[in-house]
N, C-alpha and C positions, 0 to 999 in steps of 0.2 A: 406467591404462587400457590395455586391450588391444584390438587391432583385427584383424579378419579381411578381410584384403585380397582373399583369393581369391573370397570370396562377395560382396565388395562391401558387406557389412554391417559394424558396428563394434559393440563392447560397451564400455559403461561402467558402473561400479558393478553389474556382474551383469547388466545391461539390455541387450537386443539392440536395436541400433538399425538400421532397415532405410532404405535410400534416404539414407545419409548425406550426400551431396552435392547433395541437392535445395537449391535457394536459397530462403532464407525473406525475406531482405532484398536486393532485386534491386540497388539502387544500390550497396551496399556489398559484393556478392556473399557475404553471409554464408548459410552452409549449416547444415542441421541438425545436422551434426556440430561446426561451431563454436559452435552454441547448446548443445550437450551438453558440449562442452569447457568453455564458460563456467558452467554451471550445476555441473559436477564440481567445478571449481575454486573456486567461490563457495558450494558446498554449505553449509559451516559458517555464514557470515554470514546466509545467506538463512534457513536453518533455525531460527537462533536467534531470528529474529522470526516466522517462518511456521509451524513446526511445531506439529502439535496445535492448530491453529486452523482452523475451517471456512473453505472457500474458494469463490471465483468465479474460474474460469479463462477466459481469452480464448484461443480456438483459432483458428488460422488455417491450415488444413490446406495452403493453396495459397500461403502465405507472406503478409508484411505487406501485400502490395499487392492480395490477394485478398479474397474474403469471409470475416469472422471473426465469431464468435459466442460468447457466454458459455455456460459449463458449469459447474454445482455440484452436480450429481447424478452417479451412477456411470453406467457405459456400457462399451460394448465397447472394451477397450484400456487402461481406465483403473484398474479395479476391483483387480487383482492387487497393484499396488505403492502403493495408497492406502488410508489408513482410512476407514471410513463411521461414521456417526452417525444414528441415527433421531432426527428433530426434529419435535417437533409444530408444526402451523401455526396460524394464526389461526383457520382453521374447523374445527380440532380433528383434522384429519387429519394423518398422519404421512409425513415424506419423508426418503430417506437423503441425507446431504450428505457430501461428500469432504472429506478433510484429509490433509496430508502427515505422514508419521512419520519418513521418512529420505532419504537421497540417492537412493535407488533411485526414489522418486516423482518426484523432480525430472528424471531422465533419462527415465522413462516419459513424463513430460510433454512434453519436447522430441521423444520419438518420435511422440507425437500432435499435434505443431504447435502446443503452447501457448505463446504469446508474452507472456502476463502472468499473475501470480499476484495476486489480491486477497484480502485477509484480513479476518475477522471481528475484532473488537475484544476477543473473549473466547476462553478454551481450552476444548477440548472437555470437560475434566472439569467444568467448571461454566459453561456458556454463558450462564447469566443474569445473571452478574456481571462486567461488563467490567473489563479490566485496561489498556486504554488509552484516551485520549481524543484525539480527531483534529479539528483544525480545517484545513480546505482552503481555501486562500486562491486564488481563481480570478478572475483579472484579466478585464475586459472587452476584447473585441477592440481592439488597436491600444496597450494601455497598455504602458509600458516596465516591465522587469523590476525596475528600482530602486524603483519603487512597491510592487512586492510584497514586496520585501525590507524596505521600511520597514513595511507592514503587519505582516508576520511579527515583526520586533522588537517592535511595539506589542503583538500578541497576547502574545508571551513575557512582556513585561513586566506585562500585565494578569494572566497566570496566576501569575506570581510575586508579585504583590500578593495573590493569593487562597491562597497557600501551595502553588502547584505549579510545578516544574521541569520545563521543556519542551525538546524537542530539534527540529531542523530538517531536513526532509527535501525535496531536490530531486525534483519529481515525474517528471521526464523528460517532462512535457507542457508546461502554460502556467504552472504556479504552484509553491507551497511547501506542504507540510503541517507544521503545528506540531503536535508529538505529545508528549503527558504520559503517562508510565507511572503506573499506578495499582495499590494493592493492592486486592484484591477484597472491598470492604466494602459497596458499593451495587450496586443493580440497574439496568437499563437505563433506567427511567422517569426516575430521579433524575439519570443522567448526561446524558440527553438534555435533560431541563429546565435543567441547569446551562449545557450548552453553548448551548443555545438563548437563555437569558438573556443571557449575555456576547456572544454575536453581535449580538443586539438592542440591547444598550447601545453597542457600536461603531456601530452605525447609527444611534442616537439622538444621540450624541455628535459625530459627523461624517457627516452623511448625504450630503454631497458626496463624500466618499471610500469610504464602506462601504454595503454593502447586506446585509442578512440573508435575502433572499427569493431564490428560484430563478427568479422572473420574469425572461425575458430583456428585456423592456421596462424594468425598473427598474435593469439593470445597466450601462447606457451610461456609460462613464467612471468606474466604480466597480469596488471589488474586492468580489467575493461572498465573505463569509465563511461557508461551507458547514460547518454544524455536523451536518447529516444523516447523517453518518457513524456518528454517535454513536447508533445505534438497533439493535436486536437483531439483525437479518439483514441489516444495510447493511454494505458492505466499503470498504476503503481499498488502495490499492496498497502491495504488501509491500516493504520496503527491500531494494535490490538486484535488484528484479524487471525483467526487460526490459519494453520498451513495445513495442506493435505499431504504431509510428510510423516515418515517413521518418527514415533516420539511425541507427536501432536504439539509441536512448537509453535510459538507465536510471534507475530511481529510486533515488537516491544519497543516504545520510545524510551531513550536513556538520555540523561544529562551528559554533557561531555566529560565532566570529572569522574562519573560513574563509569563511562565507556572504558576508561583505562583500567578498571579492576575486572572486566568482564573477559572471558577466555575464549568464547565461542558465540556465533551469531545465533544460535538456537538455544541459548541459555534458559529461556523462560518458556515454561510448559504449560498447557491447559490445565492439567490435573493439579497442579500446585499453584495456579495464579489467585493472586489476593487483591481484590479492587483497592485495598488500603496502600498498596505498593504503586499504584498507577499514578505517580506523583510527578513524573518528568514533565518537560515542556509546558509547565504552568502558565507561563506569560505568553505562549505561542499565539494566542488568539489577539493579544493586545500589540504585536509587531505590525508597524506601519513602515513599509518600504517598498521601493519599486526599483526596476532596472533602469537606472539613469542614463541619460544622452552620453555622459562622460565615460560611464562604464562600458558602454557600447564602443565608443571611440578607442578606449583602452584595448579592447580585444580587436581593434581593426575592422570595426563594423561600420558602415557609412551610415551617417544620420542625416544626409541632406534631405 
């Protein structure tokens, strides 16, 4: 890292950072410079999971307490350090989407006030074939985190019974993501059908504990097993992404054994983050597995 103190600007990974002392998280006093330092230090683990995937970015130009908005298309300030891919929409029109290719994109994102990185479940070289399966366990207001951990373990065990190994991600929000890496053998409709069928099985087996519907009215006292991340243009928070929430929490991968020792989903914070502790999911990239025909049949899905 090099910094130009005379101009008040800073430079990280060859990207100029203007107004580096602008505060982005008021309570913690975290500045744009602090965010850039974090993204620079954590570039490898972030890019291991987020590079070459289409993105939705949460931009908060005035900081976490100000107005924030999603951005997934190019625009002033983002184009130079991001890749772009033209994607056909449902109506047949095409739109350009953004994706990260390297550390410079992360720093440019800090420059533009990006506080969250949400990723597609496929890579840009074959966006129609997902390589990750995500269940977002979202508890109703007032539920304790222990219930969410129990639900995550239950989803893990159900996936294992169907031949899929999974990993736990603290979202930095209210819940846990259970993520299963996939080889690219099936397209989105199959993966969504599989995820939906499993979520609805949980609801059918224990309707007092789980719900597979996004309806707020049905979620009181239950955990919503959100399977809707598993659709072509839908996204999920990237591992190690900051969150635009009070306290500057992080989406943090944990091992299953470690999860049992953690008492809240926003336990990891940007101000204290240590890249030497980013050691979970070590063999994530080595996992080779797919949703098999027998797994689909087990969930009542036709494979004719």
